[in-house]
C-alpha positions in Angstrom: 125.6 126.5 80.6 124.3 125.2 84.0 126.0 122.0 84.8 124.4 121.5 88.2 123.0 118.1 88.7 119.2 118.2 88.9 117.3 115.0 89.7 113.7 114.6 88.5 111.1 114.8 91.3 108.3 112.3 90.9 105.3 111.2 93.0 103.7 107.7 93.1 100.4 106.3 94.4 100.7 102.9 96.1 97.1 101.8 95.9 96.0 98.6 97.7 92.5 97.2 97.9 91.5 93.8 99.1 95.0 92.5 98.8 95.6 93.7 95.2 97.6 96.7 94.0 96.5 99.1 91.2 99.1 99.4 88.5 99.1 101.0 85.1 100.4 99.6 81.9 102.0 102.3 79.7 103.9 102.9 76.6 107.5 104.0 77.3 110.6 104.4 75.2 111.6 100.9 76.4 108.3 99.4 75.4 105.1 98.5 77.2 105.8 98.7 81.0 104.0 98.4 84.3 104.2 101.2 86.9 102.5 102.5 89.9 100.4 105.5 89.0 103.1 108.1 89.1 104.6 111.2 87.4 106.5 114.4 87.7 105.7 117.0 90.4 104.3 120.1 88.7 105.1 123.7 89.7 102.9 125.1 92.4 101.8 121.8 94.0 102.7 119.9 97.1 103.9 116.3 96.7 100.6 115.0 98.1 98.6 117.2 95.6 100.8 116.0 92.8 100.3 112.4 93.7 96.5 112.9 93.8 96.6 114.6 90.4 98.8 111.9 88.8 96.6 109.1 90.1 93.5 110.8 88.7 95.2 111.4 85.3 96.5 107.8 85.0 93.6 105.8 86.6 90.6 108.1 86.2 90.0 107.5 89.9 90.2 110.0 92.7 93.0 109.3 95.2 93.5 110.9 98.6 97.0 110.4 100.1 96.9 109.5 103.8 100.5 108.5 104.5 104.0 108.7 102.9 105.3 105.2 102.2 108.9 106.4 101.5 111.3 108.6 99.6 113.4 106.8 97.0 116.5 107.8 95.0 117.1 105.9 91.7 119.1 106.2 88.6 118.3 105.0 85.1 120.2 104.9 81.8 118.2 104.6 78.6 119.6 101.6 76.6 119.0 103.3 73.3 120.5 106.7 74.0 122.6 106.3 77.1 120.6 109.2 78.7 121.4 109.2 82.4 118.4 110.2 84.6 118.2 110.3 88.4 114.8 110.3 90.1 113.7 111.3 93.6 110.4 109.5 94.2 107.9 110.2 97.0 105.4 107.4 97.3 102.1 107.7 99.0 99.4 105.3 100.1 95.8 106.4 100.6 92.2 106.1 99.7 91.1 105.3 96.2 87.7 106.3 94.8 85.6 104.9 92.0 86.2 105.4 88.3 85.1 109.0 87.4 82.6 109.0 84.5 83.8 110.9 81.5 87.5 110.8 82.4 89.9 109.0 80.1 93.4 107.7 81.0 96.4 109.9 80.3 98.1 109.7 76.9 100.3 106.6 76.8 98.4 104.7 79.5 97.0 101.5 77.9 95.0 100.2 80.9 94.9 99.9 84.7 95.1 96.5 86.4 94.8 95.1 89.9 97.5 92.6 90.8 98.3 90.5 93.8 101.8 91.0 95.4 102.8 87.7 93.9 101.7 88.8 90.4 103.6 92.1 90.8 106.8 90.2 91.8 106.4 87.7 88.9 106.2 90.6 86.4 109.3 92.4 87.6 110.9 92.2 84.2 108.1 94.4 82.9 108.3 97.1 85.5 109.2 100.6 84.5 111.7 100.7 87.4 112.8 98.6 90.3 110.9 101.1 92.5 107.5 99.7 91.4 108.1 96.6 93.5 110.2 98.3 96.2 107.4 100.7 97.0 104.8 97.8 97.2 107.2 95.7 99.4 107.6 98.7 101.8 103.8 99.1 101.8 103.3 95.4 102.6 105.8 95.7 105.4 103.7 98.5 107.0 106.1 101.3 106.3 104.1 104.6 106.8 105.1 108.1 107.7 102.7 111.0 108.4 102.0 113.4 105.5 103.4 116.3 107.5 106.9 114.8 107.4 107.1 116.7 104.0 106.7 120.4 104.5 105.6 122.4 101.5 106.4 126.1 102.0 103.5 128.5 101.0 105.8 130.1 98.5 105.5 127.0 96.3 101.9 127.9 95.5 102.0 131.6 96.0 104.9 132.8 93.8 104.5 133.0 90.0 106.2 130.3 88.0 109.9 130.7 87.2 110.7 131.9 83.8 112.2 129.1 81.5 
């Protein structure tokens, strides 16, 4: 049995327009929660590509990452099961497009909503993780890094997927 610690790699879209942030409301094991459009990095994609895909799946809008807001490490223990999960989150800001006709929100996503920073802060008890607010606060503070600060080697996309 492999006992090596393997954190989950996730990507998140920090989307701001006219002073409001686009969040999703989703069903989780802990109930209905608010989150940035986010999800797990899939095999064969760069973090920026994964972020664009997740944003499209969860908001039905195109998203083009333009900068890295930050890289975050967090740990979560499920109250019901005690499951201990560590996440490495790469959060990106960028340009959001219009809703794409014919696309539906990913399974489990109830709706999208635009919230002011004050509304996001006031709803912290409903956030899926403390990183929801932390990423927005870092974005508000102007924290930006160039996309090329994350290098994705060509082998990520060019090699066949690993066997399970």
